[in-house]
C-alpha positions as CSV (number, residue, x, y, z in Angstrom):
1,X,4.9,-5.9,-9.6
2,X,8.5,-5.1,-8.9
3,X,7.7,-1.4,-8.8
4,X,4.9,-2.1,-6.4
5,X,7.0,-4.2,-4.1
6,X,10.0,-1.9,-4.2
7,X,7.9,1.1,-3.2
8,X,6.3,-1.0,-0.4
9,X,9.5,-2.0,1.3
10,X,9.3,1.0,3.6
11,X,5.8,-0.1,4.6
12,X,7.0,-3.7,5.3
13,X,9.9,-2.5,7.5
14,X,7.6,-0.3,9.5
15,X,5.1,-3.1,10.0
16,X,7.8,-5.5,11.2
17,X,9.2,-2.9,13.5
18,X,5.8,-2.4,15.1
19,X,5.4,-6.1,15.6
20,X,8.8,-6.4,17.2
21,X,8.0,-3.6,19.6
22,X,10.7,-1.3,18.4
23,X,10.6,2.4,19.3
24,X,9.7,4.9,16.5
25,X,13.3,6.0,16.4
26,X,14.5,2.5,15.9
27,X,12.0,1.9,13.2
28,X,12.6,5.2,11.4
29,X,16.3,6.2,10.7
30,X,15.1,9.8,9.9
31,X,13.6,10.1,13.4
32,X,16.6,8.5,14.9
33,X,18.9,11.1,13.3
34,X,16.7,14.0,14.3
35,X,16.2,13.0,17.9
36,X,19.1,10.9,19.2
37,X,18.7,9.8,22.7
38,X,15.1,10.9,23.1
39,X,12.4,8.6,24.5
40,X,9.8,7.0,22.3
41,X,7.0,9.4,23.4
42,X,9.2,12.4,22.7
43,X,10.2,11.1,19.3
44,X,6.6,10.6,18.4
45,X,6.0,14.3,19.2
46,X,9.3,15.3,17.6
47,X,8.0,16.7,14.4
48,X,5.5,18.8,16.4
49,X,7.7,19.7,19.4
50,X,11.4,19.2,19.4
51,X,11.8,19.8,15.7
52,X,10.0,23.1,15.8
53,X,12.5,24.2,18.5
54,X,15.4,23.5,16.2
55,X,15.3,25.8,13.1
56,X,17.8,23.7,11.2
57,X,15.8,20.5,11.7
58,X,12.5,22.3,11.1
59,X,13.7,23.5,7.6
60,X,14.9,20.0,6.9
61,X,11.5,18.5,7.9
62,X,9.5,21.1,6.0
63,X,10.5,19.8,2.6
64,X,8.3,17.3,0.8
65,X,11.3,15.1,0.0
66,X,11.8,14.4,3.6
67,X,8.1,14.0,4.6
68,X,6.5,12.3,1.6
69,X,2.7,12.5,1.2
70,X,0.8,9.4,2.3
71,X,-1.6,8.8,-0.6
72,X,-3.6,6.1,1.3
73,X,-5.5,8.7,3.3
74,X,-8.8,10.4,2.4
75,X,-8.8,13.3,-0.1
76,X,-11.6,15.4,-1.5
77,X,-12.1,13.1,-4.5
78,X,-13.1,10.1,-2.3
79,X,-16.7,9.2,-2.6
80,X,-19.0,8.7,0.4
81,X,-18.7,4.9,0.0
82,X,-15.0,5.0,0.0
83,X,-14.8,7.2,3.1
84,X,-17.4,5.0,4.9
85,X,-15.4,1.8,4.2
86,X,-12.2,3.6,5.2
87,X,-13.7,4.6,8.6
88,X,-15.0,1.1,9.2
89,X,-11.6,-0.4,8.6
90,X,-9.9,2.2,10.7
91,X,-12.2,1.1,13.6
92,X,-10.9,-2.4,13.0
93,X,-7.4,-1.2,13.3
94,X,-8.0,0.1,16.9
95,X,-7.6,-3.4,18.4
96,X,-4.5,-4.1,16.4
97,X,-6.1,-6.9,14.3
98,X,-5.8,-4.8,11.1
99,X,-3.2,-2.3,10.0
100,X,-3.5,0.4,7.4
101,X,-0.6,0.4,4.9
102,X,0.8,3.8,3.9
103,X,1.4,4.4,0.2
104,X,3.9,6.8,-1.4
105,X,4.7,7.9,-4.9
106,X,8.4,7.6,-4.7
107,X,10.9,5.2,-3.1
108,X,14.3,6.1,-1.6
109,X,15.4,2.6,-2.6
110,X,15.8,3.3,-6.3
111,X,19.1,4.3,-7.8
112,X,20.0,7.9,-8.2
113,X,19.6,7.7,-12.0
114,X,16.0,6.6,-11.5
115,X,15.1,9.5,-9.1
116,X,12.2,10.5,-11.3
117,X,10.6,7.0,-11.0
118,X,7.3,6.7,-9.1
119,X,4.8,4.1,-8.2
120,X,2.6,3.4,-11.3
121,X,-0.7,3.5,-9.3
122,X,0.2,6.9,-7.8
123,X,1.0,8.7,-11.0
124,X,-2.4,10.5,-11.4
125,X,-3.7,13.6,-9.7
126,X,-6.2,13.0,-6.9
127,X,-9.5,11.5,-8.2
128,X,-8.4,10.9,-11.8
129,X,-6.9,7.5,-11.5
130,X,-6.2,5.0,-8.8
131,X,-7.7,6.0,-5.4
132,X,-7.2,3.2,-2.9
133,X,-6.0,2.1,0.5
134,X,-4.9,-1.3,1.6
135,X,-5.4,-2.9,5.0
136,X,-3.6,-6.0,6.3
137,X,-4.5,-8.6,8.8
138,X,-1.4,-10.5,10.0
139,X,-3.2,-13.3,11.8
140,X,-5.4,-14.1,8.9
141,X,-2.8,-13.4,6.2
142,X,-5.2,-11.2,4.4
143,X,-5.2,-7.9,2.6
144,X,-8.3,-5.8,1.7
145,X,-8.0,-3.0,-0.8
146,X,-10.7,-0.3,-1.0
147,X,-10.5,1.0,-4.6
148,X,-12.1,3.8,-6.5
149,X,-11.2,3.9,-10.2
150,X,-11.2,7.5,-11.7
151,X,-12.2,8.7,-15.1
152,X,-8.7,8.3,-16.6
153,X,-9.1,4.6,-16.2
154,X,-12.0,4.1,-18.6
155,X,-12.1,1.2,-21.0
156,X,-15.5,0.6,-22.6
157,X,-17.4,3.9,-22.1
158,X,-18.7,4.1,-18.6
159,X,-16.7,1.2,-17.3
160,X,-13.3,0.6,-15.7
161,X,-10.6,-0.7,-18.0
162,X,-9.8,-4.4,-17.4
163,X,-6.1,-3.6,-17.2
164,X,-6.8,-1.1,-14.3
165,X,-8.5,-3.7,-12.2
166,X,-5.8,-6.2,-13.0
167,X,-3.2,-3.7,-11.8
168,X,-5.1,-3.3,-8.5
169,X,-5.5,-7.0,-8.1
170,X,-1.8,-7.4,-8.7
171,X,-1.0,-4.7,-6.2
172,X,-3.3,-6.1,-3.5
173,X,-2.3,-9.8,-3.9
174,X,1.4,-8.7,-4.2
175,X,1.2,-6.9,-0.9
176,X,-0.4,-9.9,0.7
177,X,2.6,-11.9,-0.5
178,X,5.3,-9.3,0.2
179,X,4.6,-8.8,3.9
180,X,5.4,-12.4,4.9
181,X,7.6,-13.1,1.9
182,X,9.8,-10.0,1.6
183,X,10.8,-9.0,-1.9
184,X,8.5,-10.9,-4.3
185,X,7.6,-10.8,-8.0
186,X,4.6,-12.0,-9.9
187,X,5.1,-15.4,-11.6
188,X,1.5,-16.0,-12.6
189,X,-1.7,-14.0,-12.3
190,X,-4.9,-15.6,-13.5
191,X,-8.0,-13.4,-13.6
192,X,-11.6,-14.3,-14.4
193,X,-13.6,-11.2,-15.2
194,X,-17.2,-11.8,-14.2
195,X,-18.8,-8.4,-14.7
196,X,-17.6,-4.9,-15.8
197,X,-17.0,-2.4,-13.0
198,X,-18.8,1.0,-13.4
199,X,-16.3,3.9,-13.7
200,X,-15.8,5.9,-10.5
201,X,-17.5,3.3,-8.4
202,X,-16.0,1.7,-5.3
203,X,-15.0,-2.0,-5.1
204,X,-13.5,-4.2,-2.4
205,X,-10.6,-6.4,-3.3
206,X,-10.0,-9.2,-0.9
207,X,-6.8,-11.2,-1.0
208,X,-5.7,-14.3,0.9
209,X,-2.4,-16.1,1.3
210,X,-3.3,-19.8,0.8
211,X,0.0,-21.5,1.1
212,X,3.8,-21.2,1.0
213,X,6.0,-23.8,-0.7
214,X,9.7,-22.9,-0.4
215,X,10.1,-19.6,-2.3
216,X,6.6,-19.9,-3.8
217,X,3.6,-18.1,-2.4
218,X,0.1,-19.0,-3.6
219,X,-2.7,-16.5,-3.2
220,X,-6.4,-16.0,-4.1
221,X,-8.4,-12.9,-4.6
222,X,-11.9,-11.6,-5.4
223,X,-13.3,-8.2,-6.3
224,X,-16.8,-7.4,-5.0
225,X,-19.2,-4.5,-4.7
226,X,-19.4,-2.5,-1.5
227,X,-22.4,-4.5,-0.4
228,X,-20.6,-7.7,-1.4
229,X,-23.6,-8.8,-3.5
230,X,-21.9,-8.4,-6.9
231,X,-18.8,-10.5,-7.8
232,X,-16.8,-8.6,-10.4
233,X,-13.6,-10.7,-10.7
234,X,-11.8,-13.7,-9.2
235,X,-8.1,-14.3,-9.4
236,X,-5.3,-16.6,-8.3
237,X,-1.6,-15.7,-8.1
238,X,1.8,-17.2,-7.7
239,X,4.6,-15.1,-6.4
240,X,8.3,-15.9,-6.0
241,X,10.4,-14.7,-3.1
242,X,13.6,-13.1,-4.4
243,X,17.1,-12.9,-2.8
244,X,17.7,-9.2,-2.2
245,X,21.4,-9.8,-2.5
246,X,21.2,-11.0,-6.1
247,X,20.7,-8.9,-9.1
248,X,17.4,-9.1,-11.1
249,X,19.2,-8.5,-14.4
């Protein structure tokens, strides 16, 4: 869970920046360095306009290290069900009630000696492992994960490994805890597996923040089929808010 939360910090900061009404340059130090003194609208167009007019900056921006791939966007491996659900939730994002959370393989927050580290759920080629996108509703304190488990996640032949769905439950519930709580770690995750999930099928993971007691965040979760008729799993989780100034070791 620490890996998931560390990789998600950039997402959390971006979300908080949008709620506070900050300009893109204020939210993103890279954009601020590239376009100092530019207006918000021009900064938004910077990668497509002002950056192209500056060869030095264009070469800088053209490297993958500077512009990481957002893996929470559709790719050719996504099934029709996953694409349809994605489109439905993107519609919900239009009025600001929901937000899509970007997802990256690597984090700039890790130490230099861990530069090869990457998010566990993003370690497979497209379509082979964890294909997912998470949406967040701030008013309802909910996250919804649309998940498609690839062939490398097989357990019993033809079905998703229990550890794979447990990983996605942890990631979904953890994100639901991390957005209001900051840096959190899993203290307890209790999962009841109701039915096996067919391999390469799409499921919807719903997570809800139930209550906060000091540094403790209590959450609940369920995993259902696309039509919501089949309940695959139920879970509860306890997460602890950490002090970012203190070492974890």
